C-alpha positions, -999 to +999 in steps of 0.1 A: -015+141-002-035+116+020-002+100+032+011+134+043-021+141+062-018+107+080+018+113+089+010+148+102-018+133+123+005+106+137+031+132+146+005+154+164-009+124+183+026+114+195+033+149+208+000+151+226+002+139+262-022+112+271-039+111+304-030+074+307+007+081+301+009+102+332+025+079+359+002+093+386-029+085+366-019+052+350-047+027+349-045-004+370-061-035+358-097-037+367-100+000+376-119+027+357-099+046+331-083+078+346-099+100+320-134+088+332-126+093+369-138+125+386-117+140+413-131+158+443-112+183+464-109+156+491-089+134+467-062+161+462-059+177+496-059+165+532-093+162+548-086+185+577-074+212+553-105+207+531-128+212+561-110+243+573-111+257+537-148+251+535-153+267+569-133+298+558-153+301+526-185+299+544-173+325+569-177+303+599-150+302+625-147+267+641-163+261+674-141+250+703-140+212+711-144+203+748-137+168+761-158+158+791-140+136+817-123+106+801-138+109+766-105+119+749-085+091+766-112+066+756-112+078+720-074+075+718-077+038+728-096+031+696-079+018+664-065+045+642-091+040+615-120+046+640-101+076+655-098+092+621-135+086+612-148+100+644-122+128+643-135+138+609-171+139+621-161+161+651-141+185+629-172+188+607-193+195+638-169+223+647-177+240+614-214+236+618-218+207+594-234+173+602-214+142+592-235+118+571-229+090+597-239+112+627-273+103+640-293+117+669-292+096+701-327+086+712-339+097+745-323+131+746-350+152+729-341+162+694-309+163+675-287+181+700-269+149+712-254+130+683-237+097+680-211+087+655-201+051+650-174+032+631-172-005+625-137-019+625-125-054+628-159-068+638-162-043+666-182-011+668-167+021+682-189+050+691-185+086+702-213+108+715-212+146+713-235+175+719-243+207+701-265+222+728-241+250+735-236+276+708-199+282+711-186+247+719-189+211+707-187+188+738-176+152+734-194+134+761-184+098+758-164+074+736-168+036+739-166+003+722-200-014+719-196-050+731-230-065+730-238-085+699-276-083+701-290-053+683-277-019+677-292-003+709-268+016+731-264-002+765-282+013+794-251+020+815-236+040+786-269+061+783-267+068+821-231+079+818-239+101+788-268+118+808-245+124+838-218+139+816-244+161+798-255+174+832-218+181+840-212+199+807-243+220+813-231+229+848-197+239+834-213+259+807-236+277+832-205+286+852-189+299+820-161+274+822-168+260+788 
């Protein structure tokens, strides 16, 4: 009787699919077991699709993205990893969300001008955008920070951002943005 129960249990266990037996979830040495891992929607769908889905669920249409002067060309000169990181932050801003790495740029009065940075290969790549206008996110400047002393944004970049912010305001006042 006991032997029959043991055989029945062995047969049941062999028919049951194990999480580890799945080729997609097979455990690598040194990693956490697949059954203990929690998956987020980001793990199973492309990031852009996830952001758009969240935006639709929240009922928010995305804001337009406006590139001021050479900011788009400058951003495209960055390494792909930095481009993707900054692009994700800009996509979040389009849906009214604030990326965790986005921080207000000092000297612009409040949190309407934000900076997103990405460290890659020993260099720092930054993009500055503004949320001052209700219907559009304006990318003001994208640059590689070259100074090694401190994390302060160089003065000539601050001046350029201020000039481009004035230009964006002028375009917005003329209803061109």
